[in-house]
C-alpha positions, 0 to 999 in steps of 0.5 A: 370734747363734750366733757367741757374740759380744756385740753392742756396740749393742743391736738395738733401738738399731741399728734406730732409728739406721738408721730415723733415717738413712733419714728414718724409713722402711725396708722389712724386707728392706732393714733385714735387709740393712743389719744384715747389712752392719753385722755384726749378722745377725739371724734373721727371728724375732729381727727380728720380736720386736724390731719387735713390741717397738718397736711395742708401745712406740710407737716404730715402726709396721709395716705389711704391703705385700705378703704377704712385705714390710713397711714399718717407720716411725718414729713421730714425736712427736704421731703416732698409729696406730690399731689395726684397728677403732679408727677 
């Protein structure tokens, strides 16, 4: 974001569009690579902020696969994820 140019599509919308193209599931490092390819490079912090916002809004669910990799999944209508301790 340091290049001073405005992004034509909001990052949230771009992430949702990418998820829709990928059947609703993507790994965070693949998402970063696609955003880079689409001329929307983002920092880890920026991506984390947007993913957390999307998760709070109930649009995506982010789960940790390994210590450094996460799975981002688009939540389908009627689908719910329980927080830790809510089962």
